[in-house]
N, C-alpha and C positions, 0 to 999 in steps of 0.2 A: 240514660233513662228514656224509655219509650213514652212518648207523649201520645201518639196515634196508633190504633191498631185496625186491623182489616175488619170491615162489616161484611157478614156473610150475605151473599146475594139473596139468599132465601129470606133472611131477616129483612132486608130492604123491601123485597117483594111483598112480604106480609104487611109492612109499614104502609106500602102503597095500597094495598087492598084494603086495609083497616080505615082508610080515609076515602075510600070508593073512588080511587082513580080509574078512569075508563080508558086512557091511552097514554103511552109514552111516546113522544114525538122526539126522535134522537138523530143526532149526526154521531155515528159510532164513535165511542169513546174506549180506547185501550184500557183506561183506568177503571172502567165500569162494565168491562167485557163479561165477566161472569154473571152480572145482572142481565145484560143484553141476551146471553145465551139462555138463561132461565126464562126471560120473557118470551123468547121464540119457542120454548117448549110448553107453554100453557095457554089457556083460552079465556082467562078472566080479564086481563087487560091486553087491549090491542096494541101491537107494537108497529109504529109507523116510521120508517127510515127517511129521514129528509137528506137532501144534497147538501145543503148548506145551513148554517145556524139562522140566518135570516129567514130561509124557507120554513125552518121549525118554529120560529116564533109566529110567522103568519099562519101557519097550519094550525098550530094551537089556538090562536084567537079566533079562527073560524070554527074550531070545535067548541070552544066556549060559547060562542053565538048560537051554535046548534044544541046546547044544553048538556054538553059532555064536560068531563073534568080531566083535562090532560096534565102531564107534566112534561117540560122540556129537558131532555137529557144531552148534556154536552161535555166537553173538557174545558178547562180554564182558556186555552187558545181560542175556543169557540165564543167564550164570553167577550174577549176583545173583538172578535170579528163581527159580533152582532150588537154592538153598542148602540147604534143607531136604531135598530129595530126594537131593542129592549127599550130604549127611551120613547120612541115614536110610536110604537104599538103598545106594549105593555104598560109603560107608565102614563103617557100622555093619553092613550086610549082608555085607560082606566080598566085593564083587563086583569083580574085576579088570577096571575099566571105564576106557577112555581117552576123553578129551575133546580135541576139536580146537575150540579157542577163538579166534575172531577178534577182535583188537584194533582195532575199527572206529573210524576217525578218529585213530589213532596217528600223530603227526608222526614221519616216519622219521629225521629228524636228532636225535632225542632218545631216551633210554632211557625206558622205560615209567615208571620211577619218578620222572623228571623232568618228565612230562607234566603240562600245565596242568588238563586234565581228569580229573575223579575216577574216571570209569569205567575209563579206562586205567590210571591212576596206582595205583589200590586192587586192581586184579585180583590181582596177584602176592601183596601182602600178605595178601589174603583167603585164597588159596589156602594160603599158608604158615601162617596162623592155623589152618585146617582140616587141616593137616599132609597136604596134597595134594602130592605131588612135581609138580614142574612144570619145563617145558623151554621157553625162548623161541627160537622159530624166526625167525631174521631174515635168512636167505639161502637159496639152494638148496642149499648144501653142509650145511645143518642138517637135511636130509631124514632123516638117519640117526638123528636123535632119536626118529623114530616107534618104531623097534625098541627104543630105551632106555625110552620110556615104557611100551610094552608088557611089557617084562621086569620094569620096577619095578611096574607094576600086579600083575603075576603073583606077584612076590616079596612084596610087601606085602599081597597080597589085598584090594586096594582100588583107589581111583581114582588116575589120574595125568593130568595136563594138558599139552597141547601148545598154546603160545600162539602164534598166527600174527600176526606183528609188523606187517605191512602187507599191503594188499589183494593177493590172489593175481592173477597175470597168466595 
């Protein structure tokens, strides 16, 4: 039985537009390549490519200070790579920052917690330990979670995470 299905890039892009995202700061993620391709073909949301996840978090914080509404787009390996900046800048700095995190290599027939690979299996517990609200997007109908994540980030004045369950289409 399939638990997760691909979310079309156009659906994700529309979800980002619906909440008035101004910028996507990304360390390119193979899992979300179709969204990156679509972002680079349109003019409504600025795509900013960062060299590292730490840089993406810092750039997003600067954009927030400047009155913009960014998303940080990374894959799960990048989540592990930027834990200190996630904590130090987004959480401790009280930046309402939303992360779009691809669960690269996830088996769509299994829950992330039942995945054999530690990178997928530990992403949700890591976010829980860091007290970062998280939303698992496993179907096109989950695109409304984008608005929920932004509302939660504003309410908590800190980060929130959207986990993209399978490769975007």
